[in-house]
Backbone bond lengths (Angstrom), bond angles and torsions (degrees), N, CA, C in turn:
res aa  C-N    CA-C-N  psi(-1)  N-CA   C-N-CA  omega(-1)  CA-C   N-CA-C  phi
1 M - - - 1.438 - - 1.531 110.19 -
2 N 1.331 116.61 -37.97 1.460 119.52 179.57 1.525 111.75 -60.03
3 D 1.334 116.81 -41.46 1.467 120.28 178.79 1.527 111.17 -64.23
4 G 1.312 117.01 -40.47 1.465 120.70 179.06 1.520 112.41 -65.21
5 L 1.321 116.58 -42.76 1.465 120.43 178.41 1.529 110.86 -66.98
6 R 1.329 116.57 -38.54 1.466 120.02 177.82 1.532 109.76 -63.73
7 R 1.343 117.35 -43.99 1.469 120.55 178.61 1.527 110.79 -62.00
8 L 1.303 116.22 -41.43 1.461 120.37 178.10 1.530 110.55 -57.51
9 N 1.318 116.67 -50.18 1.461 120.97 -176.29 1.527 114.32 -76.26
10 E 1.317 117.90 -32.80 1.464 120.42 -175.93 1.525 113.31 -92.99
11 H 1.318 118.46 -22.94 1.466 120.98 -176.32 1.531 112.61 -116.34
12 V 1.324 116.71 -54.18 1.461 120.79 -172.85 1.526 111.98 -71.70
13 V 1.320 117.37 -47.83 1.466 120.22 -177.94 1.529 111.99 -60.63
14 P 1.339 119.99 -45.09 1.473 118.23 176.97 1.535 113.43 -60.46
15 L 1.328 118.09 -37.87 1.467 120.23 176.68 1.526 111.09 -63.87
16 E 1.317 116.22 -44.69 1.466 120.61 179.85 1.530 110.67 -67.49
17 E 1.328 116.91 -36.02 1.470 121.33 177.48 1.532 109.99 -59.92
18 E 1.314 116.67 -47.49 1.465 121.31 178.84 1.532 110.86 -61.27
19 H 1.312 115.68 -44.12 1.462 121.38 179.60 1.524 111.32 -61.05
20 M 1.320 117.35 -47.93 1.468 121.67 -178.87 1.527 111.61 -65.71
21 Q 1.332 116.97 -37.48 1.459 120.00 178.01 1.527 110.94 -63.66
22 Q 1.327 116.53 -42.64 1.471 120.47 -179.92 1.527 111.65 -64.60
23 L 1.312 116.36 -42.77 1.468 119.94 -175.71 1.527 113.72 -81.16
24 Y 1.329 116.55 -46.82 1.463 120.02 -167.51 1.524 114.78 -124.69
25 K 1.344 117.23 -4.18 1.471 121.67 -178.92 1.528 111.83 60.90
26 V 1.334 116.57 35.42 1.467 122.32 175.84 1.523 108.42 -131.10
27 G 1.301 115.78 159.71 1.456 121.28 179.56 1.515 111.90 -89.86
28 T 1.324 114.55 -177.45 1.458 120.45 179.41 1.522 109.16 -142.22
29 A 1.303 116.48 163.42 1.463 122.43 178.57 1.523 108.62 -159.59
30 V 1.318 116.40 162.00 1.456 121.01 173.54 1.530 106.06 -82.13
31 N 1.317 116.03 108.36 1.459 120.57 -176.11 1.522 113.15 -105.24
32 E 1.308 116.99 -32.37 1.457 120.83 -179.28 1.519 108.65 -139.49
33 M 1.326 115.56 140.19 1.454 120.39 -179.01 1.531 108.35 -147.25
34 L 1.318 116.05 138.30 1.460 120.87 177.73 1.523 108.56 -110.68
35 I 1.314 116.80 124.98 1.457 122.61 176.18 1.522 106.87 -122.56
36 V 1.326 116.28 119.68 1.460 121.22 179.31 1.521 107.72 -98.00
37 N 1.310 116.85 114.74 1.468 121.40 179.85 1.522 112.03 -84.95
38 R 1.317 116.05 -36.23 1.460 120.51 -178.03 1.518 108.12 -160.57
39 A 1.310 115.89 135.30 1.460 120.08 177.20 1.522 108.59 -84.57
40 T 1.318 115.86 123.71 1.465 119.18 179.71 1.518 111.77 -76.49
41 R 1.339 115.92 -22.85 1.467 121.27 176.21 1.523 107.36 -128.00
42 P 1.313 118.22 95.54 1.465 121.84 -177.21 1.531 112.69 -53.48
43 G 1.336 115.52 144.13 1.448 121.07 177.49 1.516 114.67 90.06
44 R 1.328 118.62 1.96 1.463 120.95 -176.78 1.520 112.91 -99.89
45 I 1.321 118.12 -6.31 1.462 121.87 -179.56 1.521 108.26 -116.92
46 T 1.321 115.79 132.88 1.455 121.53 177.16 1.519 108.61 -120.34
47 M 1.326 116.86 129.79 1.454 121.74 177.42 1.521 107.90 -113.18
48 I 1.313 115.99 131.80 1.458 121.28 178.31 1.527 107.44 -113.60
49 I 1.328 117.08 121.08 1.455 121.99 178.90 1.525 107.05 -108.18
50 V 1.313 116.08 121.73 1.456 122.15 -179.44 1.518 107.86 -107.62
51 K 1.307 117.15 120.43 1.457 121.38 -176.01 1.531 111.38 -96.73
52 E 1.319 115.70 51.59 1.461 121.49 174.55 1.526 108.16 -154.45
53 E 1.319 115.65 158.39 1.449 119.92 -179.36 1.521 109.69 -73.96
54 L 1.310 116.56 130.14 1.456 122.64 178.68 1.522 109.46 -122.26
55 G 1.280 116.49 158.86 1.463 120.33 175.86 1.513 112.31 83.05
56 F 1.323 115.29 -141.41 1.457 120.49 -174.44 1.500 111.72 -93.17
């Protein structure tokens, strides 16, 4: 989890910051995050992993 959070803050946020500045002249930040530790009802959560670059 530490590696994922570090990647979010060191890689993803700077890219999104640049994107938002270019489009809207505003900044960005990680404001909300969902972390699922355990599913209380198995089979109700679906995760989709896309192994290609998406977006900007």
